[in-house]
BASEDREN-270599 format. One record per residue (C-alpha): residue in one letter; y, z, x. Coordinates in steps of 0.2 Angstrom, whole numbers, padded with zeros to 4 digits, always signed. Example, Ala and Ser with C-alpha at 12.3 -4.5 7.8 and 13.67 -1.06 7.14 Angstrom:
BEGIN
A-0022+0039+0062
S-0005+0036+0068
This chain:
BEGIN
X-0068+0091-0087
X-0062+0096-0070
X-0050+0087-0058
X-0048+0091-0040
X-0034+0083-0030
X-0041+0079-0013
X-0027+0069-0007
X-0009+0062-0010
X-0005+0078-0018
X+0013+0083-0013
X+0013+0068-0001
X+0012+0049-0002
X-0004+0045+0008
X-0023+0049+0007
X-0025+0045-0012
X-0041+0053-0017
X-0045+0062-0034
X-0061+0069-0040
X-0066+0069-0058
X-0080+0080-0064
X-0086+0078-0082
X-0103+0085-0087
X-0115+0080-0073
X-0104+0065-0068
X-0094+0065-0052
X-0082+0051-0050
X-0069+0048-0036
X-0053+0039-0039
X-0048+0030-0022
X-0053+0036-0005
X-0038+0033+0006
X-0033+0037+0024
X-0020+0050+0027
X-0006+0043+0038
X+0007+0051+0048
X+0007+0064+0062
X-0008+0060+0072
X-0017+0077+0074
X-0014+0082+0056
X-0020+0065+0049
X-0035+0066+0060
X-0040+0083+0054
X-0038+0078+0035
X-0047+0061+0037
X-0063+0068+0046
X-0066+0081+0032
X-0070+0079+0014
X-0066+0092+0001
X-0082+0087-0008
X-0099+0081-0004
X-0099+0062-0003
X-0118+0061-0006
X-0116+0070-0023
X-0104+0057-0030
X-0110+0045-0044
X-0096+0032-0042
X-0080+0028-0033
X-0066+0018-0042
X-0054+0009-0031
X-0037+0005-0038
X-0032-0007-0024
X-0034-0011-0006
X-0020-0003+0003
X-0027+0008+0017
X-0020+0024+0010
X-0031+0021-0005
X-0046+0013+0002
X-0046+0017+0021
X-0058+0031+0021
X-0072+0023+0011
X-0082+0020+0026
X-0081+0039+0030
X-0089+0042+0013
X-0103+0030+0018
X-0105+0039+0035
X-0107+0055+0025
X-0121+0048+0014
X-0113+0040-0001
X-0123+0025-0007
X-0116+0023-0025
X-0105+0009-0031
X-0087+0006-0027
X-0079-0002-0043
X-0064-0013-0041
X-0056-0030-0046
X-0062-0046-0038
X-0047-0048-0028
X-0047-0030-0022
X-0065-0033-0016
X-0060-0048-0005
X-0044-0039+0002
X-0053-0022+0005
X-0066-0032+0016
X-0053-0038+0027
X-0043-0022+0027
X-0058-0011+0032
X-0063-0023+0046
X-0046-0022+0053
X-0046-0003+0051
X-0061+0000+0062
X-0053-0012+0075
X-0037-0001+0075
X-0047+0015+0076
X-0057+0009+0091
X-0041+0004+0100
X-0033+0020+0095
X-0047+0030+0102
X-0047+0020+0118
X-0029+0024+0120
X-0031+0042+0117
X-0046+0044+0128
X-0036+0038+0143
X-0025+0054+0140
X-0039+0066+0137
X-0041+0080+0149
X-0058+0086+0154
X-0058+0101+0143
X-0054+0092+0128
X-0067+0084+0116
X-0070+0066+0117
X-0060+0055+0105
X-0071+0044+0093
X-0066+0033+0079
X-0067+0041+0061
X-0081+0029+0057
X-0091+0014+0064
X-0093-0004+0061
X-0110+0000+0053
X-0101+0011+0041
X-0088-0002+0036
X-0102-0015+0033
X-0112-0003+0023
X-0098+0002+0011
X-0093-0016+0009
X-0110-0020+0002
X-0107-0006-0011
X-0091-0015-0018
X-0094-0021-0036
X-0080-0033-0041
X-0075-0034-0059
X-0063-0044-0069
X-0047-0037-0077
X-0047-0033-0096
X-0066-0030-0098
X-0074-0014-0103
X-0088-0009-0090
X-0101+0004-0095
X-0104+0013-0078
X-0115+0026-0086
X-0120+0032-0103
X-0105+0044-0104
X-0092+0033-0095
X-0084+0016-0097
X-0069+0009-0088
X-0057-0005-0089
X-0045-0012-0076
X-0027-0018-0081
X-0015-0027-0069
X-0004-0014-0060
X+0007-0027-0053
X+0008-0018-0036
X-0001-0029-0024
X-0014-0043-0026
X-0029-0036-0036
X-0021-0019-0040
X-0027-0010-0055
X-0022+0003-0068
X-0039+0011-0073
X-0043+0017-0090
X-0058+0029-0090
X-0067+0035-0106
X-0079+0049-0104
X-0090+0056-0118
X-0089+0075-0117
X-0098+0086-0130
X-0098+0072-0143
X-0080+0068-0140
X-0071+0054-0131
X-0059+0060-0117
X-0048+0046-0111
X-0040+0047-0094
X-0028+0034-0086
X-0025+0032-0068
X-0010+0022-0062
X-0016+0019-0044
X+0001+0012-0037
X+0011+0006-0052
X+0021-0010-0048
X+0038-0016-0053
X+0045-0027-0067
X+0053-0044-0062
X+0047-0044-0044
X+0043-0062-0039
X+0026-0067-0035
X+0015-0055-0045
X+0014-0052-0064
X+0022-0036-0071
X+0012-0021-0074
X+0002-0021-0090
X+0005-0008-0104
X-0010+0002-0109
X-0013+0014-0124
X-0010+0032-0123
X-0022+0045-0116
X-0028+0063-0115
X-0025+0064-0097
X-0013+0054-0086
X-0013+0054-0067
X+0002+0044-0061
X+0009+0040-0044
X+0028+0045-0041
X+0033+0037-0025
X+0050+0031-0031
X+0052+0043-0046
X+0069+0048-0041
X+0076+0031-0036
X+0082+0014-0044
X+0078-0001-0034
X+0090-0015-0031
X+0086-0031-0042
X+0076-0043-0033
X+0090-0056-0033
X+0101-0044-0024
X+0087-0042-0011
X+0085-0061-0009
X+0104-0062-0006
X+0103-0048+0007
X+0089-0056+0016
X+0099-0072+0017
X+0114-0063+0024
X+0103-0055+0038
X+0096-0072+0043
X+0113-0080+0043
X+0120-0065+0054
X+0106-0068+0066
X+0109-0086+0068
X+0128-0082+0071
X+0124-0069+0084
X+0109-0077+0092
X+0099-0061+0089
X+0082-0057+0083
X+0077-0051+0066
X+0062-0040+0067
X+0054-0035+0051
X+0040-0022+0051
X+0030-0027+0036
X+0013-0022+0028
X+0001-0036+0031
X-0004-0034+0013
X+0009-0038+0000
X+0025-0036+0009
X+0023-0050+0021
X+0018-0062+0008
X+0033-0057-0003
X+0045-0060+0012
X+0038-0077+0016
X+0039-0082-0002
X+0057-0077-0003
X+0061-0087+0013
X+0051-0102+0005
X+0062-0101-0010
X+0077-0101+0000
X+0072-0117+0010
X+0067-0126-0006
X+0085-0122-0013
X+0093-0128+0004
X+0100-0111+0007
X+0089-0106+0023
X+0098-0109+0040
X+0088-0119+0053
X+0079-0103+0061
X+0062-0101+0067
X+0051-0089+0057
X+0036-0081+0064
X+0022-0071+0055
X+0014-0061+0070
X-0001-0053+0062
X-0019-0060+0062
X-0022-0048+0048
X-0008-0056+0038
X-0015-0073+0041
X-0032-0068+0034
X-0024-0060+0019
X-0012-0074+0015
X-0028-0085+0014
X-0035-0073+0000
X-0018-0075-0009
X-0020-0093-0009
X-0037-0091-0018
X-0030-0080-0032
X-0015-0090-0038
X-0020-0086-0056
X-0014-0069-0053
X+0004-0075-0049
X+0018-0073-0062
X+0023-0088-0073
X+0037-0093-0061
X+0025-0096-0047
X+0013-0104-0058
X+0026-0117-0063
X+0032-0119-0045
X+0014-0123-0040
X+0016-0140-0049
X+0029-0146-0036
X+0026-0134-0021
X+0007-0133-0017
X+0009-0118-0005
X+0022-0104-0008
X+0017-0097+0009
X+0022-0111+0020
X+0038-0121+0024
X+0046-0130+0039
X+0050-0119+0053
X+0037-0105+0049
X+0023-0102+0061
X+0008-0090+0059
X+0005-0083+0076
X-0014-0081+0081
X-0016-0077+0099
X-0010-0062+0109
X-0003-0074+0122
X+0008-0082+0108
X+0013-0065+0102
X+0019-0060+0119
X+0029-0075+0122
X+0040-0070+0107
X+0046-0055+0116
X+0055-0066+0129
X+0061-0080+0117
X+0079-0084+0118
X+0090-0087+0103
X+0089-0082+0084
X+0073-0080+0076
X+0064-0070+0062
X+0048-0060+0067
X+0038-0053+0053
X+0024-0041+0061
X+0013-0027+0056
X+0012-0013+0054
X+0024-0008+0040
X+0027+0010+0046
X+0028+0005+0064
X+0013+0016+0069
X+0002+0002+0077
X+0000-0016+0079
X+0010-0030+0087
X+0027-0024+0079
X+0027-0010+0092
X+0029-0023+0106
X+0043-0032+0097
X+0052-0016+0093
X+0052-0010+0111
X+0059-0027+0117
X+0072-0027+0103
X+0078-0010+0099
X+0090-0009+0113
X+0100-0025+0110
X+0114-0023+0098
X+0113-0041+0093
X+0096-0038+0085
X+0092-0032+0068
X+0077-0021+0063
X+0074-0023+0044
X+0065-0009+0035
X+0058-0016+0019
X+0046-0002+0012
X+0043+0016+0011
X+0041+0025+0027
X+0031+0041+0027
X+0037+0057+0036
X+0033+0058+0055
X+0031+0039+0057
X+0041+0028+0069
X+0047+0019+0054
X+0055+0035+0046
X+0063+0038+0063
X+0071+0021+0063
X+0077+0023+0045
X+0084+0040+0050
X+0093+0031+0064
X+0087+0043+0077
X+0096+0039+0094
X+0080+0038+0104
X+0063+0031+0099
X+0047+0035+0107
X+0036+0019+0108
X+0020+0018+0119
X+0025+0035+0127
X+0042+0029+0133
X+0059+0033+0126
X+0070+0018+0120
X+0088+0019+0114
X+0091+0013+0097
X+0106+0000+0098
X+0100-0013+0087
X+0107-0013+0069
X+0095-0006+0056
X+0095-0013+0038
X+0085-0005+0024
X+0080-0016+0010
X+0070-0005-0002
X+0073-0017-0016
X+0057-0026-0011
X+0046-0011-0013
X+0031-0015-0024
X+0031+0003-0031
X+0039+0006-0048
X+0056+0015-0048
X+0062+0027-0061
X+0067+0014-0074
X+0050+0005-0072
X+0041+0022-0075
X+0051+0026-0090
X+0047+0009-0098
X+0029+0011-0094
X+0028+0028-0100
X+0036+0023-0117
X+0023+0010-0119
X+0009+0022-0115
X+0016+0035-0127
X+0020+0022-0141
X+0003+0023-0149
X-0007+0039-0146
X+0004+0048-0134
X+0000+0057-0118
X-0009+0074-0117
X-0008+0082-0100
X+0000+0073-0085
X-0002+0075-0066
X+0010+0067-0054
X+0003+0062-0037
X+0007+0051-0023
X+0025+0056-0020
X+0035+0068-0010
X+0041+0083-0019
X+0058+0078-0023
X+0052+0061-0031
X+0038+0070-0041
X+0050+0083-0047
X+0063+0071-0053
X+0050+0060-0062
X+0042+0075-0070
X+0059+0077-0079
X+0057+0059-0086
X+0038+0061-0090
X+0039+0077-0100
X+0047+0068-0115
X+0031+0058-0117
X+0018+0072-0115
X+0011+0086-0125
X+0013+0098-0110
X+0024+0100-0095
X+0019+0088-0081
X+0010+0096-0067
X+0013+0093-0048
X-0004+0097-0040
X-0005+0104-0023
X-0018+0098-0011
X-0036+0103-0015
X-0030+0111-0032
X-0042+0110-0046
X-0038+0110-0065
X-0049+0112-0080
X-0043+0099-0093
């Protein structure tokens, strides 16, 4: 068996791993690289393998850094199945439709700046490619073995990361023996409200594990809820805005759920809350369809609170005109807007109207990749470039990493212990993490492996 790491190796975006066993070629995820525009463009428009030669793609979940380049596969001739959970299929449909919209707008913006001697800027793929790959999605249920080919079967387990996210167990038949590979996708957290905890799976010969927060311990969710309440109370006292750049998928729903809980408990001050993201609105509708995937606490609350994503004072913004009015709104309010790393979307307009007012707060609630505006805000750089203009950062910056949907080092340790409790782990590879995080997690994982964990480099191939 050969494994080639075609993305998310030594970095956090662009998840894509090629497994070759006998004649089978299976791709785990096909995400977009995100970060510096020129570098991301170069990585995203070229595959390190021939898409038309692939037999199957297995999609762990529908975040864009895991599914966003699936239409690129279709563009390059892939016509095989994309296997994923039921919820992931629905979410990926929405996410990919949004991705092509962003790319068209992005290309239009860059085209205005292009000089006559530069090549024309085009989207990475077309609407036809998006529609084509969506037809290839083959949704499956959690917990059931699926025979993809004579020499391969797979099973999805709940990863607890976002709605529909899956840990994938793959069992290959190779030279009369069963080779078992486990791919975490993005592993979720224990005890985080809304979704179920990650499932423990039996050990394996080969483990491919994410490592995003392998060197950190998250704050308990209860602390985060208290911090969010403190921030809202401060905004009410100062009359300032709270701008929360949030991924439309997962993070937005978690924040709204927290605020809903606060209001039900009588803790939330009377403050208008706006979710300004058409994508979030569509995705929240999908969350409402899959309530069976929520944890026991939410299941119980549904008996008295039919909609955990709605409360008095919450408005889902639809039109661009409504969004623009928020920029000139007076008084305290909370604005939750995409995108999570502040690289595109309506949040850019809210930031440029908010960052220079010291009464306002920018609340960062998730991982911010290098070279993104979100990372520059986290680093509290004094000047921020937004839409080709420099703004002075005077607003207060709050960082609430406790809401991250990624496992921290204690979650990883708990999950690895469960993985190794039966048959153990043979060879392990750590991906989807910056070097410091992956190296730290390797020190934890080595206690559960037969061999030292490997931190693969981009495009590196291993015989296992």
